[in-house]
C-alpha positions as CSV (number, residue, x, y, z in Angstrom):
1,M,184.3,42.0,49.8
2,T,181.3,39.6,49.6
3,S,178.8,42.5,49.3
4,I,178.1,46.0,50.7
5,L,176.1,44.1,53.3
6,N,179.0,41.9,54.3
7,P,182.2,43.7,53.6
8,D,185.6,42.3,54.3
9,I,186.5,45.6,56.0
10,P,183.5,47.6,57.5
11,A,183.4,51.1,56.0
12,G,186.5,50.1,53.9
13,A,185.2,51.9,50.8
14,Y,184.8,55.1,52.9
15,D,188.3,54.7,54.2
16,A,189.6,54.4,50.6
17,F,187.6,57.4,49.5
18,L,188.9,59.9,52.1
19,P,192.5,60.4,50.9
20,G,191.5,61.6,47.5
21,A,188.3,63.4,48.7
22,L,189.7,65.5,51.5
23,P,192.0,67.7,49.5
24,R,189.2,68.4,47.0
25,A,186.9,69.2,49.9
26,R,189.3,71.7,51.3
27,A,189.6,73.4,47.9
28,Q,185.8,73.7,47.3
29,R,184.8,77.2,46.6
30,P,182.4,78.7,49.2
31,W,179.0,80.0,48.3
32,T,178.7,83.8,47.9
33,P,175.6,85.9,47.2
34,A,176.7,86.3,43.6
35,D,176.0,82.6,43.1
36,G,172.3,83.2,43.7
37,P,170.1,80.7,45.6
38,L,171.3,77.2,46.1
39,P,169.1,74.4,44.8
40,A,167.1,72.3,47.2
41,L,168.0,68.6,47.3
42,Y,166.2,65.3,47.8
43,I,168.6,62.5,48.7
44,S,168.1,58.7,49.0
45,H,170.3,58.4,52.0
46,G,171.2,54.8,52.4
47,A,172.3,53.5,55.8
48,P,175.7,52.1,57.1
49,P,176.1,50.0,53.9
50,L,176.6,53.3,52.0
51,F,180.1,53.4,53.6
52,D,180.8,50.1,51.7
53,D,179.5,51.3,48.3
54,G,182.4,53.2,46.7
55,P,180.5,54.3,43.5
56,W,177.6,55.7,45.6
57,I,180.0,57.5,47.9
58,G,181.6,59.0,44.8
59,E,178.3,60.1,43.3
60,L,177.3,61.9,46.5
61,F,180.7,63.6,46.8
62,A,180.7,64.7,43.1
63,W,177.2,66.1,43.5
64,A,178.4,68.2,46.5
65,Q,181.5,69.3,44.5
66,S,179.3,70.5,41.6
67,L,177.8,73.1,43.9
68,P,179.4,76.0,45.9
69,K,180.1,75.0,49.4
70,P,177.1,76.0,51.5
71,R,177.3,78.2,54.6
72,S,175.2,75.7,56.4
73,V,172.8,72.7,55.9
74,L,169.2,72.3,57.0
75,I,168.0,68.7,56.6
76,V,164.7,66.9,57.1
77,S,165.1,63.2,57.5
78,A,162.7,60.3,57.3
79,H,163.9,59.2,60.7
80,W,162.7,62.1,62.8
81,E,158.9,62.5,62.8
82,A,157.8,64.9,65.5
83,A,155.2,67.5,66.0
84,P,155.2,70.3,66.9
85,L,158.3,71.2,64.8
86,A,161.6,70.5,66.5
87,L,165.2,71.4,65.8
88,S,168.2,69.2,66.7
89,A,170.6,70.4,69.3
90,P,172.8,73.0,67.5
91,A,175.9,72.8,69.7
92,A,179.2,71.8,68.1
93,G,180.0,68.1,68.5
94,T,176.5,67.0,69.6
95,P,176.6,63.2,69.6
96,L,175.1,61.4,66.6
97,V,172.0,59.2,66.7
98,Y,172.9,55.6,65.8
99,D,169.3,54.7,64.8
100,F,170.0,51.3,63.2
101,G,170.7,47.8,64.5
102,G,172.5,44.7,63.7
103,F,175.6,46.2,62.1
104,H,179.3,45.9,62.8
105,P,180.6,48.0,65.8
106,R,182.6,50.2,63.4
107,Y,179.5,52.0,62.3
108,Y,178.6,52.9,65.9
109,A,182.0,54.5,66.4
110,M,181.8,56.8,63.4
111,T,181.6,60.5,64.2
112,Y,180.7,63.7,62.4
113,D,181.5,66.7,64.5
114,T,180.0,69.7,62.8
115,P,180.3,73.3,64.0
116,D,177.8,75.2,66.1
117,A,174.5,75.7,64.2
118,G,172.9,78.1,66.7
119,A,172.6,80.9,64.2
120,L,170.7,78.7,61.8
121,A,168.5,77.4,64.5
122,R,167.5,81.0,65.5
123,R,166.9,81.9,61.8
124,V,164.7,78.8,61.2
125,A,162.6,79.4,64.3
126,A,162.0,83.0,63.3
127,M,160.7,81.9,59.9
128,M,157.8,80.0,61.3
129,P,154.4,81.6,61.9
130,D,153.3,82.5,65.4
131,G,150.9,79.7,65.4
132,E,153.5,77.1,64.9
133,P,156.1,77.1,67.6
134,V,159.5,75.4,67.1
135,H,160.9,73.2,69.9
136,Q,164.6,73.4,70.4
137,H,165.6,69.9,71.4
138,P,168.3,70.1,74.1
139,S,170.3,66.9,73.2
140,R,169.1,65.2,69.9
141,G,171.9,64.9,67.4
142,L,171.8,64.1,63.7
143,D,170.2,60.7,62.8
144,H,171.6,58.5,60.1
145,G,169.3,60.0,57.4
146,A,171.4,63.1,57.9
147,W,175.0,62.2,58.9
148,V,175.4,59.2,56.6
149,P,175.0,61.0,53.3
150,L,176.6,64.2,54.6
151,M,179.8,62.3,55.5
152,A,180.1,61.4,51.9
153,M,179.1,64.9,50.6
154,Y,181.1,67.0,53.0
155,P,183.7,64.7,54.6
156,L,185.5,67.5,56.4
157,G,182.5,68.0,58.7
158,D,183.2,71.8,58.7
159,I,179.7,73.0,57.8
160,P,177.1,73.7,60.4
161,V,174.3,71.2,60.1
162,L,170.8,71.4,61.7
163,Q,168.0,68.8,61.5
164,L,164.3,69.8,61.4
165,S,161.7,67.3,62.3
166,M,159.0,66.1,59.9
167,P,155.8,67.1,61.6
168,T,153.2,65.6,59.3
169,H,152.6,63.1,56.5
170,D,150.4,65.5,54.6
171,P,152.1,66.5,51.3
172,G,150.4,69.9,51.2
173,R,151.6,70.8,54.7
174,L,155.1,69.7,53.8
175,L,155.1,71.8,50.7
176,E,154.1,74.8,52.8
177,L,156.8,74.0,55.3
178,G,159.4,73.9,52.5
179,A,158.0,77.2,51.1
180,R,158.7,78.9,54.4
181,L,162.3,77.6,54.2
182,A,162.9,78.7,50.6
183,P,164.5,82.1,51.6
184,L,167.3,80.2,53.3
185,R,168.6,79.1,49.9
186,E,169.3,82.8,49.1
187,E,171.5,82.9,52.2
188,G,173.7,80.0,51.3
189,V,171.8,77.4,53.2
190,L,171.5,74.0,51.5
191,V,168.0,72.6,52.2
192,I,167.8,68.8,52.0
193,G,165.0,66.3,52.2
194,S,166.5,62.9,53.0
195,G,164.6,59.7,52.4
196,F,164.7,56.8,49.8
197,M,162.7,56.8,46.5
198,T,161.6,53.3,47.3
199,H,161.9,51.6,50.7
200,G,160.0,48.3,50.9
201,L,162.1,47.0,53.7
202,P,159.6,44.3,54.8
203,F,159.7,42.9,51.3
204,V,163.4,42.5,50.8
205,T,164.2,39.0,49.4
206,P,167.4,37.0,49.3
207,E,167.5,37.7,45.5
208,M,167.6,41.4,46.2
209,L,170.3,41.0,48.8
210,H,172.6,38.7,47.0
211,Q,171.8,39.0,43.3
212,G,170.9,42.7,43.0
213,A,167.4,41.8,41.8
214,V,165.0,44.8,41.4
215,P,161.4,43.9,42.1
216,A,158.7,45.4,39.8
217,W,157.1,47.3,42.7
218,S,160.4,49.2,43.0
219,S,161.2,49.8,39.4
220,D,157.5,50.7,38.5
221,F,157.3,53.2,41.4
222,D,160.6,54.7,40.4
223,A,159.6,55.1,36.8
224,W,156.3,56.7,37.8
225,A,158.0,59.2,40.2
226,A,160.7,60.0,37.6
227,D,158.0,60.9,35.0
228,A,156.0,63.0,37.4
229,L,159.2,64.8,38.6
230,A,160.3,65.5,35.0
231,R,156.9,67.1,34.3
232,G,156.7,69.0,37.6
233,D,153.4,67.3,38.4
234,V,153.2,67.8,42.1
235,G,149.6,66.8,42.2
236,E,150.4,63.4,40.8
237,L,153.3,63.0,43.3
238,A,151.0,63.9,46.1
239,A,148.5,61.3,45.1
240,F,151.0,58.5,45.4
241,R,149.0,56.4,47.7
242,T,146.4,55.8,45.0
243,R,148.2,56.7,41.8
244,A,151.6,55.2,42.1
245,P,152.3,51.6,40.9
246,G,154.0,49.4,43.3
247,M,152.1,50.7,46.4
248,P,152.1,49.8,49.2
249,Y,155.1,47.6,48.7
250,A,157.4,50.5,47.5
251,H,156.4,52.4,50.7
252,P,154.7,50.4,53.4
253,T,155.3,53.4,55.5
254,V,155.5,56.8,53.8
255,D,158.3,58.4,55.8
256,H,161.1,57.9,53.2
257,Y,159.1,59.3,50.3
258,I,157.5,62.4,51.7
259,P,160.6,64.4,52.5
260,L,160.6,65.2,48.8
261,F,157.7,67.6,49.4
262,V,159.8,69.7,51.7
263,T,162.4,69.8,48.9
264,L,159.9,70.8,46.3
265,G,158.3,73.4,48.5
266,A,161.7,74.9,49.2
267,S,162.3,75.3,45.5
268,G,159.8,78.1,45.3
269,R,158.8,76.6,41.9
270,V,156.9,73.4,42.6
271,D,155.6,73.0,39.1
272,Q,159.1,73.0,37.5
273,P,160.9,69.8,36.5
274,V,163.8,68.7,38.6
275,T,167.2,67.4,37.7
276,T,167.9,63.8,38.7
277,V,171.5,63.5,39.8
278,I,171.7,59.9,41.1
279,D,169.7,56.9,40.0
280,G,170.0,53.2,40.0
281,Y,169.3,50.7,42.8
282,M,170.7,49.4,46.1
283,I,169.4,46.0,47.3
284,G,166.4,46.7,45.0
285,F,165.6,50.1,46.4
286,S,165.6,53.1,44.0
287,K,168.4,55.6,44.8
288,R,166.8,58.4,42.7
289,S,168.0,61.7,44.1
290,F,167.4,65.1,42.6
291,Q,167.9,68.8,42.8
292,T,165.4,71.6,42.1
293,V,165.9,74.5,39.7
294,A,168.1,77.0,41.5
């Protein structure tokens, strides 16, 4: 393999992962009410190259294995911004959204056929206030911010998954949205915000691609975020546009950062420190991913 961006066998690391992972996934203990609420997660989700990064696949799978198997998953991804709020099509086997370009055909043939999520869709819609209707999209499937990491975490594809659109860039409103979703955690639903802790895509250099270089704008932003998260300083995190080093290079658009506010809101304890589960870098972008206090 030349690199995860130019593998000898596209998705070969994922193919090598499955034989050992599937028996463990089948043996995973399901969540029960005695477990208490699940944590909420923020995941740096990668893209098709994740399927060629064996260590990262393993980290995501180990994270999922450290938790009871959820009854269902509700995920907010950087790649679906829509207002008013919208839910993905809940029917079993709804086709995926292949919202990326320039990759090997193998990645466009990958599937993740999850069970019907209609019950979760009805529950989420009922949790929203009367003044905020929820649109049920008739055909939209999971985008790569959802299905790519979930294929590593839950490779059996046997958990109902529903995607909720991100209706705003305002941290306060996203915290409120997460807070409305918090009761789902007590019902065995895993609430996930999916983004990337740094995502300066226009500023990727050959050194980042081929030598693993980490630019200062990425490492400085990551260190700032890690410190604020460790202190439970939501105010600092919300002021990222003016307070965070590395801006605007770390996030020339904010869509990959702000899903963390849904995660923090869903925790029910926004001022509490979080636990970083995955860190490090991929082509210079911070993979920092965390879970809240359960």
